[in-house]
C-alpha positions as CSV (number, residue, x, y, z in Angstrom):
1,M,-3.7,7.6,22.0
2,I,-2.2,9.0,19.2
3,T,-3.6,12.3,18.7
4,S,-4.6,13.5,15.0
5,A,-1.8,15.9,14.7
6,T,0.5,13.1,15.2
7,L,-0.8,10.8,12.9
8,R,-0.5,14.3,10.4
9,A,3.4,14.3,11.1
10,W,3.9,11.0,10.6
11,W,2.3,10.6,7.2
12,H,4.3,13.6,6.3
13,H,7.5,12.4,7.6
14,R,6.7,8.6,5.6
15,Q,6.1,10.8,2.5
16,G,9.7,12.3,2.9
17,L,7.9,16.0,3.1
18,D,10.4,16.1,5.6
19,G,13.5,16.4,3.6
20,H,14.9,12.7,5.0
21,L,14.8,11.2,1.6
22,A,17.0,14.3,-0.2
23,G,19.5,12.7,-2.9
24,R,18.0,9.7,-3.2
25,S,17.1,8.3,-6.7
26,A,13.7,8.9,-8.4
27,A,12.9,5.0,-7.9
28,A,13.9,4.9,-5.0
29,V,11.5,7.8,-3.3
30,L,8.8,6.4,-5.2
31,A,9.4,3.0,-3.6
32,H,9.5,4.4,-0.5
33,T,6.5,6.7,-0.5
34,G,4.2,5.2,-3.6
35,W,3.5,6.0,-7.3
36,A,3.2,9.0,-8.7
37,R,0.1,10.2,-10.1
38,S,0.3,11.7,-13.4
39,V,-3.1,13.5,-15.5
40,G,-0.8,15.2,-17.7
41,G,0.8,17.6,-15.5
42,S,3.6,18.5,-13.1
43,A,2.5,16.4,-10.4
44,P,5.4,13.8,-10.8
45,Y,8.0,16.6,-10.8
46,L,6.8,18.7,-7.5
47,T,6.1,14.7,-6.1
48,L,10.1,14.1,-6.6
49,F,11.5,17.8,-6.3
50,A,9.4,18.2,-2.8
51,R,10.6,15.0,-1.4
52,A,14.5,14.4,-2.8
53,G,15.1,17.5,-4.8
54,L,15.5,16.4,-7.8
55,G,15.3,18.6,-11.2
56,R,13.7,17.4,-14.0
57,A,16.9,16.9,-15.9
58,E,17.3,13.7,-13.6
59,V,13.8,12.8,-13.4
60,D,13.5,12.8,-17.0
61,G,16.8,10.6,-17.2
62,A,15.7,8.1,-15.2
63,V,12.2,7.6,-17.3
64,A,15.0,7.3,-20.7
65,A,17.0,4.8,-18.5
66,E,13.5,3.2,-17.4
67,E,14.0,3.5,-13.9
68,I,11.0,5.0,-13.6
69,C,8.3,4.9,-16.0
70,E,4.3,6.4,-16.2
71,L,1.6,3.2,-16.7
72,P,-1.4,2.7,-16.4
73,S,-2.0,1.0,-13.2
74,A,-3.9,1.0,-10.1
75,R,-7.7,1.3,-11.4
76,G,-6.1,1.3,-14.9
77,C,-5.2,5.3,-14.2
78,T,-1.6,6.2,-14.8
79,Y,0.9,6.6,-12.4
80,V,4.7,7.2,-12.5
81,L,6.0,3.6,-11.2
82,P,9.7,2.5,-10.0
83,A,11.1,-0.3,-12.2
84,S,11.1,-2.6,-9.2
85,D,6.4,-2.0,-9.3
86,F,6.1,-2.2,-13.3
87,P,4.8,-6.1,-13.0
88,V,2.7,-5.3,-9.9
89,G,1.5,-2.0,-11.3
90,L,0.5,-3.7,-14.7
91,T,-1.2,-6.7,-13.6
92,C,-3.2,-4.6,-11.2
93,G,-4.3,-2.7,-13.7
94,A,-5.4,-4.9,-16.3
95,G,-8.8,-4.9,-15.9
96,A,-9.0,-1.8,-17.3
97,P,-8.5,-2.0,-21.0
98,E,-10.2,-5.6,-20.9
99,A,-13.8,-3.5,-19.4
100,E,-13.1,-0.9,-22.6
101,I,-12.9,-3.8,-24.7
102,T,-16.1,-5.2,-23.5
103,A,-17.7,-2.3,-23.6
104,A,-17.1,-1.3,-27.2
105,V,-18.0,-5.2,-28.0
106,K,-21.2,-4.7,-26.5
107,H,-21.3,-0.8,-27.7
108,L,-19.6,-0.3,-30.7
109,G,-19.7,-3.5,-33.0
110,V,-16.5,-4.4,-31.9
111,T,-14.7,-7.8,-32.0
112,R,-12.1,-9.5,-29.9
113,S,-10.9,-11.1,-33.1
114,E,-10.6,-7.7,-34.7
115,V,-8.5,-6.1,-32.1
116,E,-6.4,-8.8,-31.4
117,V,-5.3,-9.0,-35.2
118,L,-4.7,-5.2,-34.5
119,C,-2.6,-5.7,-31.3
120,D,-0.3,-8.1,-33.7
121,A,-0.2,-5.4,-36.9
122,V,0.9,-2.8,-34.2
123,L,3.5,-4.7,-32.6
124,R,5.0,-5.7,-36.3
125,A,5.1,-1.9,-37.2
126,L,7.0,-0.3,-33.6
127,E,8.9,-3.8,-33.9
128,G,9.9,-2.2,-37.8
129,A,10.5,1.4,-37.0
130,A,13.4,3.6,-36.1
131,G,12.1,4.9,-33.3
132,P,8.9,5.6,-31.3
133,L,5.7,5.7,-32.8
134,D,2.5,8.2,-32.2
135,P,-1.0,7.2,-32.8
136,A,-1.0,9.4,-35.9
137,A,2.1,7.9,-37.5
138,L,0.9,4.6,-36.4
139,R,-2.5,5.5,-38.2
140,R,-0.8,6.2,-41.3
141,E,1.3,3.1,-41.1
142,L,-1.5,0.4,-40.0
143,G,-4.3,1.9,-42.8
144,P,-7.3,0.3,-42.6
145,A,-7.0,-2.1,-39.7
146,V,-7.7,1.0,-38.0
147,R,-11.3,1.0,-38.1
148,N,-12.9,4.1,-37.4
149,L,-16.4,3.8,-34.4
150,G,-18.0,6.8,-35.6
151,E,-20.4,8.9,-34.0
152,A,-21.2,6.4,-31.3
153,G,-17.6,5.8,-30.7
154,K,-16.9,9.6,-30.5
155,K,-20.0,9.5,-27.5
156,R,-18.3,6.9,-26.1
157,G,-14.9,8.3,-26.2
158,T,-13.3,5.8,-28.7
159,T,-12.9,7.1,-31.9
160,S,-10.9,4.2,-33.2
161,T,-9.9,0.6,-32.5
162,L,-6.3,1.8,-32.3
163,P,-6.8,2.9,-28.4
164,L,-8.4,-1.1,-27.7
165,A,-4.9,-2.1,-28.7
166,L,-2.8,0.0,-27.3
167,G,-4.2,-0.1,-24.0
168,L,-4.7,-4.1,-24.3
169,L,-0.7,-4.1,-25.7
170,Q,0.7,-2.0,-22.4
171,A,-1.6,-3.9,-20.1
172,R,0.4,-6.9,-21.3
173,G,3.4,-5.5,-21.2
174,R,4.3,-5.5,-24.4
175,I,4.8,-2.2,-25.5
176,R,5.6,1.1,-23.7
177,R,4.2,5.0,-24.2
178,V,7.3,7.4,-24.3
179,P,7.3,11.0,-23.9
180,V,7.9,12.1,-27.3
181,N,10.2,15.3,-26.1
182,G,10.7,13.0,-23.1
183,R,8.8,15.6,-20.5
184,L,6.2,13.8,-18.1
185,D,4.2,16.9,-18.1
186,E,2.7,17.3,-21.9
187,Q,0.6,15.1,-23.4
188,R,2.5,13.8,-26.7
189,F,3.5,10.3,-26.9
190,G,5.2,7.7,-28.8
191,Y,5.1,3.7,-28.6
192,V,7.8,1.3,-28.9
193,P,7.8,-2.6,-27.6
194,W,8.8,-3.3,-24.3
195,V,11.7,-5.9,-24.4
196,P,12.0,-8.0,-22.5
197,S,8.9,-7.4,-21.1
198,P,8.4,-6.5,-17.3
199,L,5.8,-9.0,-17.2
200,V,8.2,-12.5,-18.5
201,D,8.2,-13.5,-14.9
202,A,4.8,-11.9,-13.6
203,P,2.8,-12.5,-10.3
204,S,-0.6,-13.8,-10.5
205,A,-3.4,-11.8,-10.2
206,E,-3.9,-12.3,-6.2
207,T,-0.5,-12.1,-5.3
208,A,-0.3,-8.8,-7.3
209,R,-3.1,-7.8,-5.3
210,T,-1.3,-8.5,-1.7
211,V,1.8,-6.6,-3.1
212,L,-0.1,-3.6,-4.1
213,A,-1.6,-4.3,-0.7
214,A,2.0,-4.0,1.1
215,R,3.0,-1.4,-0.7
216,Y,-0.3,0.8,0.4
217,F,0.1,0.0,3.7
218,H,3.9,1.0,3.5
219,W,3.3,4.2,1.7
220,A,0.2,5.1,3.7
221,G,-0.5,3.6,6.8
222,P,-2.2,4.1,8.9
223,A,-5.3,4.0,6.9
224,S,-8.8,2.0,6.6
225,L,-9.8,-0.5,4.1
226,N,-12.1,2.3,2.3
227,H,-9.4,4.2,1.5
228,F,-7.2,1.0,0.0
229,R,-10.4,0.3,-1.9
230,W,-10.1,3.6,-3.4
231,F,-7.1,3.4,-4.5
232,S,-6.6,0.0,-5.5
233,G,-10.0,0.0,-7.3
234,F,-10.6,-3.7,-5.9
235,G,-14.2,-4.8,-5.0
236,A,-14.7,-5.5,-1.1
237,T,-14.1,-9.3,-1.7
238,A,-10.7,-9.0,-3.3
239,A,-9.6,-6.3,-1.2
240,K,-10.7,-8.3,2.1
241,A,-8.7,-11.0,0.6
242,A,-5.5,-8.6,-0.3
243,V,-4.9,-7.5,2.8
244,A,-5.7,-10.6,5.2
245,P,-1.8,-12.2,4.8
246,L,-0.5,-8.8,6.2
247,D,-1.7,-8.8,9.8
248,L,-3.1,-5.4,10.1
249,V,-3.4,-4.3,13.5
250,P,-6.0,-1.4,14.4
251,V,-4.7,2.0,15.1
252,G,-8.0,3.6,16.1
253,D,-10.5,3.4,13.1
254,L,-7.6,3.0,10.8
255,L,-5.4,-0.1,9.8
256,A,-1.5,-0.2,9.7
257,L,1.8,-2.8,9.2
258,P,2.8,-4.2,12.3
259,G,6.3,-2.5,11.7
260,T,4.4,0.9,10.9
261,V,2.7,0.5,14.4
262,R,6.1,-0.1,16.2
263,E,7.4,3.1,14.3
264,L,4.2,5.5,15.0
265,R,5.0,4.8,18.6
266,A,8.3,5.4,18.6
267,F,8.1,8.8,16.6
268,E,8.4,12.0,18.1
269,P,6.0,14.7,16.1
270,P,8.8,17.6,15.3
271,D,8.2,21.4,16.9
272,E,9.6,23.2,14.2
273,P,7.6,23.7,10.8
274,S,8.3,21.8,7.9
275,Y,7.4,22.9,4.8
276,A,6.6,21.4,1.4
277,L,4.5,22.6,-1.3
278,V,3.1,20.0,-3.8
279,G,0.6,19.4,-6.1
280,W,-3.0,18.5,-5.7
281,I,-2.5,14.5,-6.6
282,D,0.0,14.2,-4.8
283,G,0.0,11.2,-2.4
284,I,-0.2,13.4,1.2
285,H,-3.8,14.0,-0.2
286,L,-4.4,11.4,-2.8
287,L,-3.2,7.6,-1.2
288,H,-6.1,8.3,1.4
289,R,-8.3,10.6,-0.5
290,D,-10.0,11.9,2.7
291,L,-8.8,15.6,2.6
292,Q,-10.9,16.7,5.6
293,R,-7.7,14.7,7.4
294,L,-5.4,17.2,6.9
295,L,-7.6,20.2,7.3
296,D,-8.1,21.9,10.6
297,P,-11.7,22.9,11.1
298,V,-11.3,26.6,10.8
299,D,-9.5,26.0,7.5
300,A,-12.2,23.5,6.3
301,A,-14.3,26.6,6.9
302,R,-12.5,28.8,4.4
303,P,-14.2,29.3,0.8
304,E,-13.1,27.6,-1.9
305,P,-11.2,29.8,-4.2
306,A,-12.5,31.2,-7.3
307,S,-15.9,29.0,-6.1
308,T,-18.7,29.7,-8.0
309,R,-21.0,27.4,-6.0
310,G,-20.0,28.7,-2.5
311,R,-18.4,26.1,-1.4
312,T,-15.6,25.7,1.2
313,L,-12.9,23.8,1.2
314,G,-14.3,20.7,3.8
315,D,-16.9,20.3,1.0
316,L,-14.0,19.3,-1.5
317,A,-13.1,15.6,-2.3
318,D,-10.2,17.2,-3.8
319,P,-8.5,20.2,-3.1
320,P,-9.0,23.0,-5.8
321,C,-5.3,23.9,-5.8
322,Q,-2.2,22.9,-5.4
323,L,-0.7,22.4,-1.6
324,I,1.4,23.4,1.4
325,V,1.7,21.1,3.8
326,D,3.5,21.4,7.0
327,R,3.7,18.4,9.1
328,G,0.8,16.7,7.2
329,R,-1.3,19.6,7.7
330,I,-2.9,22.2,4.8
331,V,-1.3,25.3,5.8
332,G,-1.8,27.0,2.3
333,L,-3.1,27.0,-1.5
334,W,-0.6,27.9,-4.3
335,E,-0.7,28.1,-8.4
336,Y,2.3,29.3,-10.5
337,D,1.8,31.8,-12.7
338,P,4.0,32.0,-16.0
339,D,3.8,35.0,-17.3
340,A,4.5,37.0,-13.4
341,C,7.4,34.1,-13.1
342,E,5.6,33.8,-9.6
343,I,4.1,31.4,-6.7
344,V,0.4,32.9,-6.3
345,R,-0.6,31.8,-2.4
346,Q,-3.2,31.4,0.2
347,L,-1.4,31.3,3.6
348,F,-3.5,29.8,6.9
349,V,-0.3,30.7,9.1
350,P,2.2,33.5,9.3
351,E,4.7,33.5,6.7
352,D,7.8,33.0,8.5
353,D,11.1,32.5,7.4
354,A,10.9,28.9,6.5
355,L,7.7,29.3,4.7
356,R,9.2,32.0,2.3
357,A,12.7,29.8,1.7
358,A,10.1,26.8,0.8
359,I,7.9,29.0,-1.8
360,A,11.1,30.6,-3.2
361,R,12.7,27.5,-3.8
362,T,9.8,25.8,-5.5
363,E,9.0,29.0,-7.7
364,E,12.8,28.7,-8.7
365,F,12.7,25.2,-9.7
366,A,9.3,26.1,-11.4
367,R,10.5,29.1,-13.4
368,D,14.2,27.5,-14.1
369,Q,13.4,23.7,-15.0
370,L,9.6,23.2,-15.8
371,G,8.4,26.9,-17.1
372,D,4.7,26.3,-16.1
373,V,3.2,24.1,-13.0
374,R,0.4,22.4,-14.7
375,G,-2.0,20.5,-12.6
376,G,-3.2,18.1,-14.9
377,S,-3.4,17.9,-19.1
378,L,-6.2,20.2,-19.3
379,D,-4.9,23.0,-16.8
380,S,-3.2,26.1,-18.6
381,P,-2.6,29.6,-17.6
382,A,-5.9,30.9,-19.2
383,S,-8.2,28.4,-17.5
384,R,-5.8,28.9,-14.3
385,A,-7.1,32.7,-14.5
386,P,-9.9,32.7,-12.1
387,R,-7.8,30.3,-9.2
388,L,-4.9,33.0,-9.7
389,A,-7.2,36.2,-9.5
390,A,-9.0,34.4,-6.1
391,L,-5.7,33.7,-4.5
392,R,-4.3,37.4,-5.0
393,A,-7.3,38.9,-4.0
394,I,-7.6,37.1,-0.5
395,R,-3.9,37.6,0.1
396,G,-4.1,41.2,-0.8
């Protein structure tokens, strides 16, 4: 019988949060532990720092060298992927831009041929440019080829035809989005042609889905088929077909690759704490998106910091703050205060020397290399203020 504590410690280990991936490259870490979700915040940097001790300069260098890249992939959402997974990620995420075009054709009077003509114009503009062009520069360059979609477009979140073309070209591996200042935690991007395209020898959609399933169960197993469906965005039929060649083995009510089962049976959870400070969308949570499995019952009953609805942590699908984990258990919440240059936290366990050291390392990383720790593109010190105040009040 594999206990929940053993499973948590296993996930912690497989995610590299016990330090065994220290010194690995960004691409190697992402290939081993899973793609890093990116929503314009600091999560990719925290992911790689917590697992391998990588600094921002090393991560930004890997982006510049195209060893890793932020791409629309699973569910059409943006993740930071290693180069080895560019074809799989793009192929599995291709349905999202197609769905956006279908909706624009239906509701906004856009035609498919109009978008294809604009795609050709965007490629010509980028090929003739001396460097990356951001959307504003592209609109200036393309002029009337970009059509404003008026109030109806604003209501649907598609203000012009340009995002439709850019989404389609990214999914086809014809262009890639690059950070204007080289950083992954800011929402300022330009576009460049992608030559050679990572989809020159693209797998079929069916093959890509099975490759993604194999990747997923290596990163996250044991996991359920529903966990995989949430991560991938696949329907029930597609998900079952994707995992069928993998010969998954039951582990309680979860499933795992045969190799994972063998490793798990030989795995001994460590006796000593193994603390890591990670983002709220870190893979330790987001690969399953099943917060309860990481919470002890007493902690699930704790109030959500700054909640206006009287919710507890056990009521939530996602964490309300950044996470402190120990052997797969959530043992605290934290946020960064850039004005005070400090990590503000609520701990569920006594603060021993090892935990103090883990907090100090992350605090130094945030202060000296990131400047701030943003949970997403809409996060800011001002929007974070209620959470900071609540965490300070609980701590004090």
